[in-house]
C-alpha positions as CSV (number, residue, x, y, z in Angstrom):
1,M,0.0,0.0,0.0
2,K,1.3,3.5,-0.9
3,P,2.2,5.9,1.9
4,G,-0.7,8.1,2.8
5,S,-3.3,5.8,1.2
6,V,-6.2,4.3,2.9
7,K,-7.2,0.7,2.3
8,I,-10.9,-0.1,1.9
9,M,-11.7,-2.9,4.4
10,D,-12.2,-5.2,1.4
11,R,-13.4,-4.6,-2.1
12,V,-16.2,-7.1,-1.9
13,S,-17.7,-5.3,1.1
14,A,-17.3,-2.0,-0.7
15,V,-19.1,-3.3,-3.7
16,E,-21.9,-4.7,-1.6
17,A,-22.3,-1.4,0.2
18,I,-22.4,0.5,-3.1
19,K,-25.1,-1.8,-4.3
20,R,-27.3,-0.8,-1.4
21,L,-27.0,2.9,-2.0
22,D,-29.9,4.8,-3.5
23,E,-29.6,7.2,-6.5
24,E,-29.1,10.3,-4.4
25,D,-26.3,8.7,-2.4
26,L,-24.7,7.3,-5.6
27,L,-24.6,10.8,-7.2
28,F,-23.1,12.2,-4.0
29,L,-20.4,9.5,-4.0
30,N,-19.8,10.0,-7.7
31,R,-19.1,13.7,-7.1
32,L,-16.7,12.9,-4.3
33,I,-14.8,10.4,-6.4
34,V,-14.6,12.7,-9.5
35,E,-13.4,15.6,-7.3
36,R,-10.7,13.4,-5.7
37,L,-9.6,12.1,-9.1
38,K,-9.3,15.6,-10.5
39,L,-7.2,16.6,-7.4
40,I,-4.9,13.7,-7.9
41,S,-4.5,14.5,-11.6
42,Q,-3.8,18.1,-10.9
43,A,-1.2,17.3,-8.3
44,R,0.5,14.9,-10.8
45,A,0.5,17.6,-13.5
46,T,1.8,20.2,-11.1
47,G,4.7,17.9,-10.1
48,L,5.5,17.2,-13.8
49,M,5.3,20.9,-14.6
50,A,7.9,21.7,-12.0
51,T,10.5,19.7,-14.0
52,F,10.4,22.3,-16.8
53,T,11.7,25.9,-16.9
54,K,11.1,28.6,-19.5
55,G,13.7,28.2,-22.2
56,D,14.2,24.4,-21.7
57,R,14.4,22.4,-25.0
58,V,11.7,19.8,-25.0
59,G,10.4,17.1,-27.3
60,F,7.0,15.6,-27.8
61,Q,4.9,13.7,-30.3
62,A,2.4,15.6,-32.4
63,P,-1.1,14.0,-32.8
64,D,-0.2,13.0,-36.3
65,G,2.8,11.0,-34.9
66,R,5.6,13.5,-35.9
67,A,8.4,13.9,-33.3
68,L,8.7,17.7,-32.6
69,Q,11.1,19.7,-30.6
70,G,11.0,23.2,-29.3
71,S,11.5,25.6,-26.4
72,V,9.3,26.1,-23.4
73,L,7.7,29.5,-23.8
74,R,5.7,29.5,-20.6
75,L,4.2,27.3,-18.0
76,N,0.4,27.6,-17.9
77,Q,-2.0,26.2,-15.3
78,K,-2.4,22.8,-17.0
79,T,-0.2,22.8,-20.0
80,V,3.3,23.9,-21.2
81,S,3.4,26.4,-24.1
82,V,6.1,25.2,-26.5
83,V,7.3,27.1,-29.6
84,T,8.6,24.5,-32.1
85,D,11.5,25.0,-34.5
86,D,9.1,25.8,-37.3
87,G,7.6,28.7,-35.3
88,H,4.3,27.0,-34.4
89,Q,3.1,27.2,-30.8
90,W,1.7,24.2,-29.0
91,N,0.1,23.8,-25.6
92,V,1.2,20.4,-24.4
93,A,0.3,18.4,-21.3
94,P,3.5,18.1,-19.2
95,G,3.2,14.4,-19.1
96,L,3.7,14.3,-22.9
97,L,6.9,16.2,-22.9
98,H,10.5,15.0,-22.4
99,L,13.4,17.2,-21.6
100,V,16.0,17.4,-24.4
101,Q,18.2,20.1,-22.9
102,S,17.8,22.1,-19.7
103,V,18.1,25.9,-20.0
104,G,21.0,25.5,-17.5
105,E,23.0,23.1,-19.8
106,G,25.3,24.6,-22.4
107,G,24.8,27.9,-24.2
108,G,26.8,29.7,-21.5
109,R,23.7,30.3,-19.3
110,G,23.8,29.9,-15.6
111,K,22.1,27.1,-13.7
112,R,18.5,27.4,-12.7
């Protein structure tokens, strides 16, 4: 079990308890679950976003399968704005990016 996680007594009991809930309780439980999943996803994206800095050279795969590279233009709330070598701007989920060269590597720039 992961640190900080809570184990449901057992899944069979949880399934049986859910089967006994009425529509109103199921809708309430659904809202709680969706909110929790969004929070977990946002925390993951924020952690990934922290690995990039403006000016970093990054790579990603375009929806059509092309491998693209560019520089981080800015860090948005949920995405990273990247300007590619051909001058196009993309907003990319941080989980789809890989670091090619940190702004602190080479080029005579200082470390972050």
